[in-house]
C-alpha positions, 0 to 999 in steps of 0.5 A: 500500500502506498504511503499517504500524504502527511498533510492532506491524508487523502492522496498518495505521497510522491514527494519526500520533503526534508528540512533541517533548521537549528538541528531540528529535522522535519521529514514529510511525505507529501502529494504534489499538491500539498508539496507545492502549497507548502513550498509556495507559502514558505517562499512567500513567508521568506520573501516577506523578511527580505524587505524588513530589517528590524536591526537597521538602527544598529548601524546608526547606533555603532556609527554614533558610538565612534566619534573621530578625534581630530589630529593635532587638537588634543595633547592627550595620548589615546591609550591603545589596549595591549595585545594581551588586554581584551577590550571591555565589551559593552553589555548592551551590545552583547545583549543586542547580538544575543537578541538578534540571534534569538530573533533569527532563530524564532523567524526560522521556527515561525516559518516552519510552523507556517509551512506546516500550517500550524498557525497557532504555534506560529502566532505564539512564536511571533509573540515571543519574537515581537517581545524580543524585538521590542527589547532590542528597540528599547536598548537601541533607543537608550543608546541613541 
């Protein structure tokens, strides 16, 4: 007996779909119709993020943090860290980097949930992602 489509459970599966994101592997046996639907939705979802840049303010923030020092105007020497000395990391910058990684991972998980038409899970993931995005924006606004 032929395997049935994991999504519609009506048609015989003739497409094997496997995707691994963040060490999570999804394997589906799909009919052609369901495979096309999922791939089209995934493509639309991913394309929607290419036009968005939630961290566009980060570049502005970094630019504002580094102010050029005019040569010849200061008698003070700039202290350069020695090779064995590590520059101090800014906790806000570290948190922003961490938030970006978490938001990117949640975007991928949300995409998988949408692809599988688990819209409730996708909404929960989006809520978490929005909360992290708001935290990132707050940190950016505090630094400006």
